C-alpha positions in Angstrom: 29.6 -1.0 -6.2 28.8 -5.2 -6.7 30.1 -6.9 -9.5 28.0 -9.9 -9.1 26.8 -11.3 -12.7 23.2 -10.6 -12.8 22.1 -13.8 -15.2 23.6 -15.9 -12.6 20.8 -18.1 -11.2 23.1 -17.9 -7.4 22.5 -14.0 -7.8 18.8 -15.0 -7.2 18.9 -17.6 -4.5 17.1 -15.4 -2.1 14.2 -14.4 -4.1 12.8 -18.5 -3.8 11.7 -17.5 0.1 9.9 -14.1 -0.8 6.8 -14.8 -0.7 4.4 -13.2 -4.0 3.0 -10.9 -2.0 6.5 -9.5 -0.8 8.1 -10.0 -4.5 4.9 -8.3 -6.3 5.9 -5.1 -3.5 9.9 -5.0 -4.7 8.5 -4.8 -8.3 6.3 -2.2 -7.8 8.0 -0.2 -5.3 10.8 0.5 -8.0 8.3 1.2 -10.7 8.6 5.0 -11.7 4.5 5.2 -12.7 3.7 3.2 -9.4 5.5 5.5 -7.2 3.9 8.9 -9.4 0.3 7.4 -9.1 1.0 6.7 -5.1 2.3 10.2 -4.7 -0.5 11.9 -6.2 -2.7 9.1 -4.2 -1.3 10.6 -0.9 -2.3 14.4 -2.3 -6.2 13.5 -1.8 -8.1 13.4 0.9 -8.4 10.4 3.0 -11.8 9.9 2.1 -11.4 10.0 -1.6 -12.6 6.5 -1.8 -12.9 6.5 -5.8 -9.2 7.7 -5.4 -8.1 4.6 -3.9 -10.2 2.5 -6.1 -8.9 3.1 -9.3 -5.5 2.9 -7.8 -5.8 -0.3 -6.4 -7.8 -1.1 -9.3 -5.1 -0.2 -11.5 -2.3 -1.8 -9.7 -4.0 -4.9 -8.9 -3.6 -3.6 -5.4 -6.1 -4.7 -2.5 -6.4 -2.4 0.7 -7.3 -3.8 4.4 -10.3 -2.6 5.7 -11.7 -1.4 8.9 -13.4 -4.0 11.2 -16.6 -2.1 10.8 -18.1 0.5 8.9 -16.1 4.1 8.4 -16.7 6.5 11.4 -17.6 10.4 11.0 -15.3 12.5 11.2 -15.5 14.2 14.8 -17.6 11.5 16.3 -15.8 8.9 19.0 -17.2 6.2 20.1 -16.3 6.7 23.6 -16.1 9.9 25.3 -16.1 11.6 28.2 -18.8 14.1 29.8 -19.4 15.9 32.5 -21.4 14.1 35.3 -24.8 16.1 36.8 
């Protein structure tokens, strides 16, 4: 196991190049409570937007939306059909 001094500024030199979002992710992914909440969220149906919103609000997250309105399950934009 490395024995670097966590108080030494040199041990954190690499952190200067991490963007804010990357730094936040490094923090969150180590947080036990966040990991539990994320596991619970994964157990819910994808269309449960209430659970997604509550999770995002609790942890200060933003999820990317799709380029357009959500499509209904079972319907496709393009589909094959037999020609007459």
